[in-house]
TIMI-158305 format. One record per residue: residue in three letters; x, y, z of N, C-alpha, C, O in turn; residue number from 1. Coordinates in Angstrom, 3 decimals, padded with zeros to 6 digits. Layout:
BEGIN
  code     neast    nnorth       nup    caeast   canorth      caup     ceast    cnorth       cup     oeast    onorth       oup  pos
   ALA         X         Y         Z         X         Y         Z         X         Y         Z         X         Y         Z  NUM
...
This chain:
BEGIN
  code     neast    nnorth       nup    caeast   canorth      caup     ceast    cnorth       cup     oeast    onorth       oup  pos
   MET   105.574   107.584  -149.378   104.372   108.552  -149.033   103.645   107.519  -147.702   103.649   106.300  -147.535    1
   GLU   103.084   108.607  -146.941   102.003   107.487  -145.984   100.339   107.860  -145.944   100.010   109.043  -145.858    2
   LEU   099.750   107.245  -145.982   098.325   107.449  -145.918   097.821   107.063  -144.581   098.148   106.072  -143.929    3
   HIS   096.790   108.196  -144.201   096.231   107.969  -142.755   094.951   107.708  -143.300   094.359   108.586  -143.928    4
   ILE   094.311   106.210  -143.059   093.208   106.177  -143.329   092.193   105.553  -142.137   092.579   104.645  -141.400    5
   SER   090.959   106.100  -142.043   089.982   105.891  -141.299   088.580   105.666  -141.517   087.824   106.448  -142.093    6
   MET   088.239   104.415  -140.961   087.179   103.927  -141.913   085.944   104.583  -140.958   086.031   104.575  -139.730    7
   ILE   084.741   105.171  -141.706   083.514   105.846  -140.985   082.606   104.625  -141.069   082.354   103.945  -142.063    8
   PRO   082.166   104.490  -139.817   081.055   103.507  -140.048   079.670   104.228  -140.500   079.439   105.409  -140.238    9
   SER   078.721   103.331  -141.252   077.444   103.614  -141.626   076.401   103.693  -140.184   076.543   103.030  -139.157   10
   PRO   075.416   104.639  -140.459   074.658   104.816  -139.479   073.889   103.194  -139.117   073.545   102.801  -138.002   11
   GLU   073.761   102.425  -140.477   073.090   100.882  -139.990   074.278   099.917  -139.594   074.229   098.688  -139.636   12
   ASP   075.432   100.748  -139.172   076.491   099.480  -138.513   076.185   099.436  -137.084   075.639   100.301  -136.399   13
   PRO   076.690   098.123  -136.700   076.288   098.023  -135.025   077.054   099.256  -134.368   077.808   100.059  -134.915   14
   PRO   076.636   099.175  -133.003   077.760   100.279  -132.279   079.318   099.979  -132.234   079.851   098.885  -132.052   15
   TRP   079.930   101.230  -132.445   081.655   100.666  -132.205   082.204   099.813  -131.659   083.093   099.102  -132.127   16
   ARG   081.711   099.775  -130.528   082.568   098.885  -129.471   082.006   097.234  -129.353   082.439   096.302  -128.675   17
   SER   080.811   097.313  -130.354   080.467   095.729  -130.528   080.963   094.832  -131.078   081.635   095.130  -132.065   18
   ASP   080.877   093.605  -130.761   081.783   092.602  -131.043   081.822   092.362  -132.723   082.750   091.893  -133.381   19
   ASP   080.586   092.810  -133.162   080.474   092.279  -134.705   081.129   093.559  -135.255   081.661   093.312  -136.337   20
   TYR   081.278   094.902  -134.860   081.716   096.103  -135.478   083.483   095.838  -135.404   084.189   095.754  -136.409   21
   GLN   083.905   095.749  -134.207   085.290   095.366  -133.650   085.668   093.882  -134.763   086.750   093.994  -135.339   22
   SER   085.071   092.903  -134.995   085.347   091.907  -135.692   085.393   092.371  -137.175   086.291   091.849  -137.836   23
   SER   084.523   093.329  -137.868   084.679   093.908  -139.160   086.085   094.547  -139.033   086.887   094.338  -139.943   24
   LEU   086.442   095.305  -137.983   087.486   095.680  -138.267   088.984   095.437  -138.237   089.929   095.954  -138.834   25
   ARG   088.837   094.171  -137.054   090.183   093.126  -137.261   090.258   092.566  -138.372   091.353   092.620  -138.931   26
   GLY   089.032   091.784  -139.114   089.089   091.602  -140.528   089.755   092.296  -141.786   090.475   091.927  -142.713   27
   LEU   089.161   093.492  -141.367   089.659   094.453  -142.357   091.210   094.504  -142.214   091.912   094.405  -143.221   28
   GLU   091.797   094.671  -140.870   093.128   095.185  -140.665   093.920   093.552  -141.241   095.034   093.672  -141.753   29
   LEU   093.511   092.573  -141.169   094.402   091.044  -141.550   094.163   091.418  -143.135   095.130   091.502  -143.892   30
   ALA   093.078   091.595  -143.503   093.013   091.815  -144.929   094.064   092.724  -145.519   094.674   092.342  -146.518   31
   PHE   094.306   093.829  -145.007   095.363   095.117  -144.993   096.807   094.133  -145.122   097.420   094.063  -146.187   32
   ARG   097.216   093.441  -143.956   098.551   092.956  -143.599   098.662   091.576  -144.777   099.723   091.153  -145.235   33
   ALA   097.387   091.083  -145.075   097.581   089.866  -145.917   097.962   090.434  -147.266   097.960   089.525  -148.096   34
   ASP   098.208   091.320  -147.665   098.124   091.953  -149.095   099.499   092.297  -148.655   100.158   092.616  -149.644   35
   GLY   100.201   092.359  -147.540   101.442   092.767  -147.661   101.980   094.038  -147.400   103.150   094.397  -147.534   36
   LEU   100.699   094.888  -146.891   100.909   096.420  -146.631   101.712   097.051  -145.568   101.423   096.585  -144.466   37
   ASP   102.492   097.827  -145.541   103.223   098.432  -144.205   102.124   098.959  -143.506   101.844   100.087  -143.911   38
   ILE   101.463   098.584  -142.679   100.475   099.181  -141.933   100.673   099.298  -140.250   101.318   098.465  -139.614   39
   HIS   100.045   100.407  -139.676   100.307   100.405  -138.301   099.286   101.197  -137.928   098.729   101.960  -138.718   40
   GLU   098.923   101.060  -136.540   097.672   101.896  -135.725   097.925   103.320  -135.858   099.069   103.646  -135.541   41
   SER   097.146   104.268  -136.250   097.379   105.543  -136.043   097.942   105.788  -134.594   098.109   104.843  -133.823   42
   GLU   098.223   107.066  -134.254   098.509   107.566  -132.804   097.320   107.583  -131.995   097.264   107.266  -130.807   43
   ARG   096.206   108.045  -132.854   095.088   108.317  -131.999   094.134   106.670  -132.051   093.172   106.620  -131.285   44
   SER   094.357   105.673  -132.744   094.026   104.576  -132.383   094.955   104.196  -130.942   094.420   103.377  -130.195   45
   SER   095.759   104.523  -130.692   096.735   103.668  -129.325   096.063   104.679  -128.268   095.750   104.133  -127.211   46
   VAL   095.843   105.775  -128.345   095.016   106.400  -127.091   094.280   105.545  -127.003   094.438   104.689  -126.133   47
   ILE   093.011   105.496  -128.068   091.620   104.766  -127.994   091.970   103.432  -127.211   091.302   103.063  -126.244   48
   ALA   093.019   102.764  -127.679   093.189   101.483  -127.270   093.509   101.316  -125.813   093.249   100.310  -125.152   49
   GLU   094.192   102.578  -125.314   094.486   102.531  -123.737   093.159   102.449  -123.021   093.032   101.876  -121.939   50
   CYS   092.246   103.004  -123.623   090.778   103.140  -122.868   089.914   101.836  -122.944   088.730   101.757  -122.614   51
   GLY   090.753   100.755  -123.467   089.900   099.378  -123.610   090.374   098.725  -124.638   091.403   099.175  -125.143   52
   THR   089.755   097.489  -125.224   090.319   096.725  -126.397   089.990   097.006  -127.620   090.463   096.282  -128.497   53
   ALA   089.240   097.944  -127.945   088.340   098.381  -128.662   089.423   099.036  -130.147   090.321   099.837  -129.889   54
   MET   089.259   098.729  -131.127   089.863   099.151  -132.255   089.377   100.310  -132.924   088.193   100.107  -133.194   55
   SER   089.819   101.660  -133.395   089.326   102.689  -133.917   089.068   102.585  -135.198   088.353   103.470  -135.669   56
   GLY   089.492   101.654  -135.985   089.657   101.237  -137.589   090.449   102.782  -138.065   089.889   103.428  -138.951   57
   GLU   091.734   103.326  -137.457   092.381   104.034  -138.219   093.856   103.540  -138.052   094.503   103.157  -137.078   58
   TRP   094.177   103.721  -139.575   096.000   103.351  -139.552   096.525   104.068  -140.573   095.901   104.764  -141.374   59
   MET   097.880   103.847  -140.511   099.048   104.527  -141.314   099.388   103.668  -142.058   099.688   102.606  -141.512   60
   ILE   099.480   103.728  -143.424   099.855   102.739  -144.347   101.010   103.408  -145.578   100.767   104.430  -146.220   61
   ARG   102.122   102.686  -145.704   103.003   102.981  -146.495   102.459   102.907  -148.009   101.844   101.926  -148.428   62
   LEU   102.717   103.922  -148.703   102.550   103.761  -150.431   103.166   103.527  -151.351   102.786   103.081  -152.434   63
   ASP   104.535   103.902  -150.892   105.560   103.968  -151.869   105.458   103.148  -153.156   104.902   103.660  -154.127   64
   ALA   105.802   102.292  -153.207   105.969   101.552  -154.819   104.313   100.479  -154.640   103.959   099.558  -155.375   65
   MET   103.748   100.919  -153.675   102.689   099.824  -153.488   101.636   100.197  -154.853   101.501   101.392  -155.117   66
   PRO   100.907   099.181  -155.700   099.968   099.244  -156.743   098.896   099.521  -156.035   098.738   099.064  -154.904   67
   HIS   097.837   100.486  -156.763   096.474   100.864  -156.101   095.666   099.704  -156.039   094.654   099.842  -155.353   68
   SER   095.874   098.336  -156.690   094.670   097.351  -156.401   094.810   096.493  -155.178   093.986   095.666  -154.789   69
   VAL   095.969   096.797  -154.617   096.055   096.301  -153.354   095.167   096.884  -152.257   094.466   096.196  -151.515   70
   LEU   095.262   098.284  -152.219   094.173   098.738  -151.084   092.751   098.876  -152.123   091.635   098.675  -151.645   71
   GLU   092.867   099.100  -153.023   091.315   098.974  -153.625   090.379   097.869  -153.540   089.180   098.148  -153.559   72
   ALA   090.756   096.610  -153.445   089.842   095.403  -152.894   089.363   095.467  -151.431   088.218   095.199  -151.067   73
   VAL   090.585   095.934  -150.478   090.384   095.803  -148.867   089.212   097.050  -148.741   088.078   096.804  -148.331   74
   VAL   089.603   098.285  -149.111   088.562   099.539  -149.047   087.447   099.325  -149.702   086.461   100.024  -149.468   75
   GLY   087.419   098.378  -150.578   086.192   098.464  -151.690   085.343   097.609  -150.778   084.150   097.876  -150.640   76
   SER   085.910   096.588  -150.146   085.157   095.353  -149.585   084.565   096.046  -148.347   083.443   095.632  -148.057   77
   TRP   085.152   097.175  -147.414   084.442   097.817  -146.660   083.401   098.582  -146.749   082.362   098.524  -146.093   78
   LEU   083.834   099.630  -147.953   082.445   100.702  -148.568   081.463   099.574  -149.168   080.294   099.950  -149.259   79
   GLN   081.646   098.672  -149.461   080.111   098.066  -150.021   079.812   096.962  -149.505   079.301   096.120  -150.244   80
   ALA   080.042   096.644  -148.087   079.912   095.700  -147.164   078.316   096.472  -146.586   077.349   095.741  -146.372   81
   ARG   078.243   097.707  -146.424   077.379   098.290  -146.158   077.121   099.558  -146.263   077.947   100.409  -145.932   82
   ARG   075.564   099.934  -146.888   075.370   101.138  -147.460   075.994   102.383  -146.289   075.797   102.179  -145.092   83
   GLY   076.545   103.318  -146.619   076.678   104.542  -146.254   078.027   104.814  -145.363   078.297   105.791  -144.665   84
   ARG   078.709   103.743  -145.592   079.961   103.718  -144.947   080.894   104.584  -146.062   080.755   104.720  -147.278   85
   ALA   081.975   105.143  -145.056   082.658   106.163  -145.674   084.238   105.872  -145.348   084.570   105.021  -144.523   86
   VAL   085.081   106.585  -146.005   086.529   106.312  -145.913   087.365   107.779  -145.677   087.415   108.343  -146.770   87
   CYS   087.986   108.525  -144.706   088.575   109.428  -144.788   090.142   109.204  -144.790   090.792   108.584  -143.949   88
   LEU   090.576   109.810  -145.859   092.037   109.807  -146.365   092.818   110.876  -146.012   092.303   111.984  -146.166   89
   THR   093.979   110.820  -145.559   095.047   112.222  -145.400   096.114   111.843  -145.775   096.781   111.011  -145.160   90
   ILE   096.560   112.552  -147.171   097.809   111.954  -147.678   098.459   113.317  -147.590   097.863   114.178  -148.236   91
   GLY   099.728   113.784  -146.831   099.998   114.840  -147.109   099.326   115.881  -146.619   099.057   115.771  -145.423   92
   GLU   098.918   116.986  -147.217   098.413   117.896  -146.717   097.036   117.747  -147.750   096.671   118.783  -148.307   93
   ILE   096.204   116.371  -148.036   095.534   116.292  -149.118   094.585   115.469  -147.870   095.221   114.638  -147.222   94
   GLU   093.462   115.611  -147.591   092.227   115.170  -146.983   091.017   114.610  -147.589   090.336   115.598  -147.867   95
   ALA   090.566   113.858  -147.843   089.346   113.416  -148.774   088.533   112.524  -147.990   089.229   111.722  -147.367   96
   ASP   087.240   112.385  -147.801   086.275   111.249  -147.686   085.649   110.841  -148.469   084.807   111.642  -148.876   97
   VAL   085.646   109.512  -149.111   085.331   108.973  -150.341   084.432   107.916  -149.644   084.708   107.260  -148.639   98
   LEU   083.118   107.883  -150.506   082.068   106.973  -150.561   082.354   105.825  -151.411   081.905   104.744  -151.029   99
   THR   083.110   105.870  -152.639   083.153   104.661  -153.347   084.530   104.367  -153.860   085.498   105.098  -153.649  100
   VAL   084.561   103.158  -154.606   086.184   102.704  -154.689   086.772   103.633  -155.919   087.975   103.849  -156.069  101
   ALA   085.837   104.094  -156.688   086.544   105.163  -158.001   086.960   106.358  -157.080   088.159   106.582  -157.248  102
   GLU   086.376   107.228  -156.140   086.481   108.104  -155.562   087.918   107.868  -154.760   088.789   108.738  -154.794  103
   PHE   088.072   106.796  -154.137   088.995   106.268  -153.656   090.575   106.415  -154.305   091.524   107.051  -153.846  104
   ILE   090.497   105.637  -155.468   091.403   105.772  -156.673   091.909   106.990  -156.932   093.085   107.288  -156.724  105
   ASP   090.886   107.899  -157.483   091.134   109.188  -157.969   091.624   110.039  -156.724   092.299   111.023  -157.024  106
   ALA   091.417   109.844  -155.515   091.939   110.735  -154.228   093.335   110.086  -154.304   094.182   110.948  -154.070  107
   ILE   093.967   108.693  -154.582   095.181   108.576  -154.363   096.049   108.974  -155.201   097.160   109.391  -154.875  108
   LYS   095.548   108.867  -156.589   096.280   109.367  -157.865   096.641   110.702  -157.451   097.841   110.877  -157.240  109
   CYS   095.819   111.733  -157.280   095.538   113.218  -156.899   096.630   113.460  -156.055   097.335   114.450  -156.250  110
   ALA   096.953   112.344  -154.751   097.752   112.704  -153.566   099.454   112.320  -154.312   100.493   112.977  -154.254  111
   ARG   099.250   111.417  -154.769   100.393   111.085  -155.893   101.127   112.050  -156.685   102.297   112.430  -156.641  112
   LEU   100.176   112.336  -157.393   100.757   113.597  -158.375   100.886   114.760  -157.425   101.821   115.420  -157.878  113
   TYR   100.492   115.266  -156.496   100.864   116.185  -155.828   102.331   115.981  -154.772   103.078   116.872  -154.369  114
   GLN   102.394   114.793  -154.567   103.700   114.308  -154.011   104.872   114.644  -154.856   105.837   115.269  -154.417  115
   GLU   104.746   114.115  -156.373   105.659   114.060  -157.050   106.173   115.602  -157.513   107.317   116.055  -157.532  116
   MET   104.709   116.322  -157.931   105.414   117.924  -158.075   105.792   118.633  -157.008   106.544   119.538  -157.369  117
   SER   105.622   118.627  -155.949   106.395   118.717  -154.261   107.609   118.183  -154.470   108.467   119.050  -154.301  118
   GLU   108.109   117.033  -154.792   109.452   116.834  -154.491   110.110   117.131  -155.762   111.332   116.985  -155.771  119
   SER   109.365   117.638  -157.163   110.168   117.913  -158.187   110.672   119.721  -158.139   111.580   120.258  -158.773  120
   ASP   109.590   120.410  -157.033   109.765   121.667  -156.734   111.008   121.639  -155.957   111.782   122.594  -156.016  121
   SER   111.229   120.717  -155.307   112.430   120.654  -154.024   113.814   121.013  -154.529   114.771   121.017  -153.755  122
């Protein structure tokens, strides 16, 4: 199962192309990779990257056997670092915008259950 994750900045965040904001996105990507996640930039990120060196904050992550706790810590740090941040998740046909770690966990659980039910119907 693959998760498309998009970090949505707070109105209080610095501008998207600013060094501060880009540094926070690079730190986030490094944290994902440090936890051993199978992660790569989404296709939209690649298009944006062609326009300059800015990261979009959108990634594709393999979720197959990975425990929730690996993602919880990284996503939680993003959400809690600044009030008003959100994360948009797309897993298969399920899309959710989450504002808290609890909402994030619930969305992942629902998507996994949906996938299991879809696979058992096949």
